C-alpha positions as CSV (number, residue, x, y, z in Angstrom):
1,M,-1.2,53.9,37.6
2,K,2.1,55.1,36.2
3,K,4.1,52.9,38.7
4,V,1.3,50.3,37.4
5,I,2.4,50.8,33.6
6,I,6.1,50.9,34.3
7,F,5.9,47.5,35.9
8,I,3.8,45.9,33.4
9,C,6.6,47.2,30.6
10,F,9.3,45.7,32.9
11,I,7.3,42.4,33.1
12,S,6.7,42.6,29.3
13,V,10.6,43.0,28.4
14,L,11.6,40.4,31.0
15,T,9.1,38.0,29.0
16,I,10.0,38.9,25.7
17,T,13.5,38.4,26.4
18,A,12.7,34.8,27.9
19,M,10.8,33.8,24.7
20,Q,13.8,34.9,22.8
21,K,16.5,32.8,24.8
22,E,13.5,30.0,24.4
23,Q,13.8,30.3,20.8
24,I,17.6,30.2,20.1
25,P,18.5,26.6,19.2
26,Q,20.6,24.9,21.9
27,A,21.9,21.7,23.3
28,V,23.0,20.0,26.8
29,I,25.7,17.5,27.3
30,S,27.1,15.5,30.2
31,N,29.8,13.0,31.3
32,R,28.3,12.9,34.6
33,L,31.1,15.0,35.6
34,I,30.7,18.0,33.6
35,N,27.3,19.4,32.3
36,A,27.6,22.0,29.5
37,R,24.9,24.1,27.7
38,L,25.7,25.2,24.1
39,Y,24.2,27.4,21.4
40,L,23.7,26.1,18.0
41,P,24.6,28.2,14.9
42,G,21.6,29.6,12.8
43,S,21.3,32.6,10.4
44,E,17.7,33.1,11.7
45,N,17.7,32.7,15.4
46,G,21.5,31.5,16.2
47,Y,22.7,33.6,19.4
48,Y,25.8,34.6,17.5
49,R,25.7,35.7,14.1
50,G,28.2,38.2,14.1
51,T,31.5,37.9,11.1
52,R,34.0,37.7,13.8
53,F,33.9,34.4,15.3
54,D,33.2,30.8,14.1
55,W,29.8,30.4,14.7
56,S,30.0,26.7,16.2
57,G,30.9,26.0,19.6
58,V,29.3,28.5,21.7
59,I,29.3,27.4,25.2
60,A,27.0,29.5,27.5
61,S,27.9,27.4,30.7
62,L,30.4,24.5,31.8
63,E,30.0,23.1,35.2
64,Y,32.2,21.0,37.1
65,S,33.0,20.3,41.0
66,G,30.7,23.3,41.8
67,H,32.3,25.4,39.1
68,N,31.0,27.4,36.3
69,Y,33.8,28.3,33.8
70,F,32.0,29.9,31.1
71,G,28.9,32.4,31.0
72,Q,27.7,36.1,29.7
73,W,30.9,38.5,30.1
74,F,29.1,41.4,28.5
75,E,26.7,43.9,29.0
76,K,25.1,44.7,25.6
77,Y,23.9,41.9,23.8
78,N,22.9,41.7,20.1
79,P,23.4,38.7,17.8
80,T,25.5,40.6,15.5
81,I,28.0,42.3,17.7
82,H,31.3,41.1,17.4
83,D,32.1,39.9,21.0
84,A,28.7,39.0,22.0
85,I,29.5,35.3,22.6
86,M,30.7,33.2,24.9
87,G,32.8,30.3,25.9
88,P,36.5,28.6,24.3
89,V,35.2,30.0,20.6
90,D,37.8,30.0,17.6
91,D,38.4,33.2,15.5
92,F,40.2,32.4,11.9
93,T,41.9,35.5,10.2
94,P,40.3,36.5,7.2
95,V,41.2,34.6,3.8
96,G,41.6,36.9,0.5
97,F,40.6,40.3,2.3
98,N,43.8,42.0,1.1
99,E,43.6,40.8,-2.6
100,G,40.1,41.2,-2.6
101,K,38.6,45.0,-4.2
102,P,35.5,46.5,-2.9
103,G,32.6,44.9,-3.6
104,E,34.3,41.3,-3.8
105,T,34.3,38.7,-1.2
106,F,36.6,37.2,1.3
107,L,36.2,34.2,3.5
108,K,36.1,33.7,7.2
109,I,35.7,30.1,8.2
110,G,33.0,28.9,10.5
111,I,31.1,31.8,9.1
112,G,31.4,31.9,5.2
113,M,31.7,34.4,2.2
114,I,31.8,38.2,3.3
115,S,31.8,41.3,1.2
116,K,34.5,43.6,1.0
117,P,32.7,47.1,1.4
118,D,35.9,49.7,0.8
119,E,39.2,49.5,0.7
120,K,39.7,50.1,4.4
121,P,41.7,47.4,6.6
122,Y,40.2,44.5,8.0
123,T,39.0,45.1,11.4
124,F,37.6,42.3,13.7
125,S,35.0,44.4,15.4
126,R,33.4,46.0,11.9
127,A,30.2,44.0,11.3
128,Y,30.5,42.8,7.6
129,Q,27.9,41.5,5.2
130,I,27.7,38.3,4.9
131,T,26.8,37.1,1.1
132,D,27.0,33.3,1.5
133,N,26.5,31.6,4.8
134,G,27.3,28.2,3.8
135,K,25.0,25.1,5.2
136,W,25.3,24.1,8.9
137,E,24.3,20.4,10.3
138,V,24.2,19.7,13.6
139,K,24.5,16.1,15.4
140,T,24.1,15.8,19.0
141,K,24.7,12.9,21.3
142,P,24.7,12.8,25.0
143,D,28.0,13.8,25.9
144,E,29.2,15.5,22.3
145,V,27.9,17.9,19.7
146,Q,29.6,18.0,16.4
147,F,28.9,20.8,13.9
148,V,29.7,20.8,10.5
149,H,29.9,23.8,8.0
150,I,29.7,23.1,4.2
151,L,30.6,26.2,1.9
152,K,30.3,26.1,-1.8
153,D,31.8,29.1,-3.4
154,K,33.3,30.2,-6.9
155,N,36.6,30.9,-4.8
156,Y,36.5,28.9,-1.9
157,S,34.8,25.7,-0.9
158,Y,35.4,23.3,2.0
159,E,34.0,21.2,4.8
160,Y,34.5,21.9,8.3
161,I,33.4,20.0,11.2
162,K,33.8,20.6,15.0
163,T,33.0,18.3,17.7
164,V,32.8,19.3,21.3
165,R,33.1,16.4,23.6
166,L,33.0,15.2,26.8
167,V,35.7,12.2,27.6
168,K,33.7,9.5,29.6
169,G,34.8,9.5,33.2
170,K,37.3,12.2,33.0
171,P,36.6,16.1,33.7
172,E,37.6,16.7,30.3
173,M,36.2,18.6,27.3
174,V,37.9,18.2,23.7
175,L,37.6,20.5,20.7
176,S,38.1,18.5,17.4
177,H,38.3,20.3,14.4
178,T,38.7,18.8,10.8
179,F,39.2,20.9,7.7
180,K,38.8,19.8,4.1
181,N,39.8,22.4,1.3
182,K,37.1,21.2,-1.3
183,G,38.2,24.4,-3.5
184,E,40.7,25.0,-6.1
185,K,43.1,28.0,-4.0
186,T,44.9,27.5,-0.8
187,I,43.5,28.5,2.3
188,E,46.2,29.6,4.8
189,T,44.9,31.2,8.1
190,L,46.1,31.6,11.7
191,V,42.9,30.8,14.3
192,Y,43.2,31.4,17.7
193,N,40.5,30.6,20.8
194,H,39.3,33.4,22.5
195,N,39.0,31.4,26.0
196,F,36.5,33.8,27.5
197,F,36.6,32.3,30.9
198,V,34.2,33.5,33.7
199,I,35.1,31.5,36.5
200,N,32.3,31.6,39.2
201,N,31.7,35.0,38.1
202,Q,34.9,36.2,40.0
203,P,36.1,39.5,39.2
204,V,39.5,39.5,37.7
205,G,42.4,40.5,39.3
206,P,44.8,38.8,41.7
207,G,42.7,36.0,42.3
208,F,43.4,34.7,38.4
209,S,46.8,33.9,37.2
210,A,48.1,32.0,34.1
211,E,50.8,29.7,34.1
212,F,52.8,28.3,30.7
213,P,56.0,26.0,30.3
214,F,58.3,28.7,29.1
215,N,59.2,31.7,31.0
216,L,57.0,34.9,30.0
217,S,58.1,38.2,28.2
218,G,56.0,40.5,26.4
219,V,55.0,44.5,26.6
220,F,51.4,45.3,27.4
221,R,49.8,47.9,25.4
222,D,46.8,48.2,27.8
223,G,47.0,47.5,31.5
224,A,50.8,47.5,31.8
225,D,50.7,48.8,35.8
226,I,48.2,46.0,36.3
227,A,49.7,42.7,34.9
228,E,52.9,41.3,36.0
229,I,55.0,38.5,34.1
230,K,56.9,36.1,37.1
231,N,58.7,33.9,34.9
232,N,56.6,31.6,33.5
233,R,53.5,33.1,35.4
234,L,51.3,36.0,34.5
235,I,49.6,37.8,37.6
236,L,47.2,40.6,38.0
237,K,48.2,43.1,41.1
238,R,44.6,44.1,41.5
239,D,41.3,44.1,40.4
240,L,40.3,45.8,37.3
241,I,37.6,48.4,37.3
242,K,34.9,49.1,34.5
243,G,36.1,50.2,31.5
244,E,39.9,49.3,32.3
245,T,41.5,46.3,29.9
246,I,45.1,44.4,29.7
247,F,46.0,43.6,26.8
248,C,49.6,42.4,25.2
249,A,49.6,41.7,21.0
250,G,52.5,38.9,21.8
251,L,53.7,37.1,24.8
252,Q,57.2,35.6,23.8
253,G,59.2,32.6,24.9
254,F,57.4,29.8,23.5
255,S,59.5,27.1,20.8
256,Q,57.9,25.6,17.7
257,S,57.1,22.2,19.9
258,E,53.6,21.6,20.7
259,K,54.4,21.1,24.1
260,D,54.8,24.9,24.7
261,Y,50.9,24.9,23.9
262,D,50.1,24.2,27.5
263,I,48.2,26.8,29.3
264,K,47.1,26.8,33.3
265,I,44.2,28.9,34.3
266,E,43.5,29.0,37.8
267,N,41.4,31.1,40.1
268,H,42.7,30.6,43.6
269,T,39.8,32.1,45.5
270,T,37.8,29.4,44.1
271,G,40.1,26.7,43.5
272,A,38.9,26.2,39.7
273,G,41.6,25.4,37.4
274,V,41.6,24.2,33.8
275,R,44.8,23.2,31.9
276,I,44.4,23.9,27.9
277,T,46.7,22.0,25.3
278,C,46.6,21.4,22.0
279,D,48.6,18.9,19.3
280,R,49.8,22.0,17.4
281,P,52.6,24.3,18.1
282,L,52.0,27.9,18.9
283,A,52.3,30.7,16.3
284,K,51.6,33.3,18.3
285,M,50.2,33.9,22.0
286,V,48.0,37.2,22.9
287,F,46.3,37.9,25.8
288,W,43.1,40.1,27.0
289,S,41.1,41.0,29.8
290,C,38.5,43.1,31.1
291,P,37.1,43.0,34.5
292,T,34.6,40.1,33.9
293,T,36.7,37.9,31.5
294,F,40.2,36.3,31.7
295,C,41.4,35.5,28.0
296,P,44.9,33.8,27.1
297,E,44.5,33.8,23.2
298,P,46.5,31.2,21.7
299,Y,46.9,31.0,17.9
300,I,48.1,28.4,15.5
301,L,48.5,27.8,11.9
302,I,46.1,26.2,9.3
303,K,47.4,25.8,5.8
304,A,45.6,23.3,3.6
305,E,46.3,23.1,-0.3
306,P,43.3,22.1,-2.6
307,G,42.2,18.7,-1.6
308,R,43.9,18.2,1.7
309,E,42.3,17.6,4.9
310,I,44.3,18.9,8.4
311,T,42.8,17.8,11.6
312,W,43.8,20.0,15.1
313,S,42.5,19.3,18.9
314,I,42.5,21.5,21.9
315,Y,42.0,20.0,25.3
316,Y,40.5,21.4,28.6
317,D,41.3,19.3,31.5
318,F,39.3,20.9,34.3
319,Y,40.3,20.3,38.0
320,N,39.9,22.0,41.7
321,S,43.2,22.9,43.3
322,K,40.9,23.4,46.6
323,K,39.5,20.5,48.9
324,E,36.2,19.6,49.0
325,G,34.5,22.4,52.0
326,E,37.7,24.6,51.0
327,A,36.4,26.9,48.6
328,K,34.9,30.2,49.6
């Protein structure tokens, strides 16, 4: 009888989890070469409701040529956990945090206005209280999803449009951004894309590499015995084990040209590859990895005076480095 009760409880948990996922707003897009599934923003039932990452553009899976590039890399899920998120997601550094007093608000683009609780320094892993979510509008087409975030606050107001588009007839995805400052204060922030690559659920190790168009240098705070720089390539000497991370706060070697925002990620075991480019120059280059995800984090600078509209786009070209039938 006890085993029966345990089994019923287990089935109940699975059923509840499945129901919760069904209630999460989502969209599926395709250009016949790439198939992708996205979770959509929502303050009540959105998959991600944390205070770190932009709520738009969460890609739960993206399949091309038999390879899946994104997926769940974390063990514990809660919609407000700062990094319980998937896909190539953006994180804007906070605006107005250092100037504000406890009880006042600061801005995180793609999230809204957030309360500053005390005098402690800003920490991205901390869960803050959102005071104004703004308004989200989502428009879907067979091959794209457009996210519009409108915020009207006494300190900061804007219209932010992010579009995830699959290019017709090509294994390419474009993340296009338009940001218009409709307030009275200049909005200046760094934004990086975390690129949570989970390629075919392969363990992060020597099978992965990152290649850049410039010779690299940098000091690894974590994983210095695992990561290795060889000219313009970042490689790993062995698989990471649970609890290990690799972190470099600033890879160096890039110039002020947007041509240096050119990152090639490959998994040599499966042959899956992707080239990432952008029409803006790098401001900073960070690298982080754990056993389940491989993450180059390129930063760009965004500055919008009142009334100014700025745009930028990131391009993902997917490819298979192995001939059909060779991949293991």
